[in-house]
N, C-alpha and C positions, 0 to 999 in steps of 0.2 A: 754244259758241254757239248759240243757240235756231235751231232747223230744219237744223242741220248733220247730216247722217247719216254716221256714220263706222262701219268695221267695227272690232269689238271681239272679245277673247277670250271664247269662250263660257263662261257662268258658271252651267250648269244640271248636274243630276244625270242625265247621258246616260244610266246604266245603269237609272235608274228610268222614265225616260221612253222610251227605246227601245234596250234591251239590244242591244249588238253593231252599233251605229250605226258606219257606216264614214266618213260625210261628216258634219260638224258645222260651221256658221258663225253668226256672230252680228253684227247691226248696232244701233246705238243713235243716237237722236236726243233732244235737250234739248228740252222742250216748255215751258219756264218754269214759270208758275204755272198753268197751263191744268189744270183739275180733270177728269181722264181716267182711267177705269178700264179693265181690260185688255180687255173685252168692247167697249168703245166705241173704244179704240185699234185693235183688229183689225179692227172695222168700217168704221173710216176707211180704215185701209190696203186692205182688200179690195173695198169697195163704191164707193170715190171715186175710182177709178184712170182713168187716161187710156185713150182707146179702143184705142190700140196693144196694150195688155196684154190687153184682151179679145179683140182680133183673135189674138193669140199663143194664148189659150186655145182658142179655135174651132177654130184650126189643130191645135193639139196634140190635141183630142178627136177630130177628123177623122182624124188620121194614126195614132192608137193604136187606134181601133176595130177595125181588122182583126186585130190583135193580142190581142183579147180583153180589153184593159186596160180599167179602169174609168174613165169619162168624168163630167164635172161633173154632180153630182147623184145618181150611182148609188151603191147600197151600202145597209147595213142603217141603219136611223134611227140619230142619233147622240143621246147623252145630253143634251146641252146644246143640241140643235138644229143648225142650220147659219148659218154666216156665208160667204155667197156660196157657193163651192162646197166650203167647208172644214166637215167635220163637227167640232163642239165635243165633245172627250172628257171634260174636266174643265175646273173654272173657279172663280176667288176673284176678289175685286176686284182683286187684285193680279197674277194670274196666269192665262191661258188658255191651254190645250192643245188643238190642233185637229190632225186629219189623219187618214189611214187606212192600212189593210193591203191591198196588192193581190198578184197574183201575182208580179209582178217586183221590187218593192220595197215598204217601208213608210216612211213619212214623218210627222214631226212638226212643227209650226211652235208655238213656244213665244212668248207676247207677255207680257213681264213689265213692270209699271209700279212705279218706285221713286223714292225722294227724299222731299222735304218740301213743304208747301204753297207754299213759294216758289219751289223748283227741282225740277221733276220730269222723269225721263226714261223713254223707252219703249225696251227691247230686243227685238228679234225673233230668235229663234234657230230655225235650221232643222236637223232632224238627219234622215237618211237610213240606211236598211237595205236593201242590195241582197239579192236571192235567188238571181240567176242573171245569165246573159250579157245577157239583155234588159234587165234592171235596171241593170247596170253601163253598156251603151251608152246606154241612155235617159238616166241621169245624166250621161255624157259629153257627150251632144248638148245637154242643157239648161243645162250649167254657164255657158257663155258669156253665157246669158239671165239667169240666176239672180241674179247680183250686181247687174245693172242693174235688174231687175225689183223686188227686194227694197229697194234703196237708193230708187226712185221711189215705191214704197208707203210706206215709212217718212216720206218727205217729205210725204206727203199727211196724216199725223197732224196736222201743225202747220197747214199750209194750211186744213184744214177747221175748225180751231179758231179761226182769225182771223175 
């Protein structure tokens, strides 16, 4: 059904994207006949979200700064530029990979667009590899919010296409 976000089994090459990832999940949304490439889908997810997600990200940045963790916009320039706070690491029309490596954990977000002109779908896969106790603790703390945020972000792909 168009616009319904559902959790699906991840279908990415985790070892190629983030070898040793300890956490992987994926969500999919049918977008109908909307002509959307991976960059546009990611942009709709990240830049057109509700204020409560922006507030959570600002709170996250405040809370992690004392631990020396990267905050929005920090780090080396990304090969594909930035989409919101996510550095784009690689990109084709069908797949965009964003993310960065930090002292506590590394993460990747993979946005895949598949299907045909009549029925397309977007899948967002998150991969995380933790490095230490701080990374494992951080991951445990954000998990209750992760699924809610990703589902909401995925729904924005369809809403902004209308």
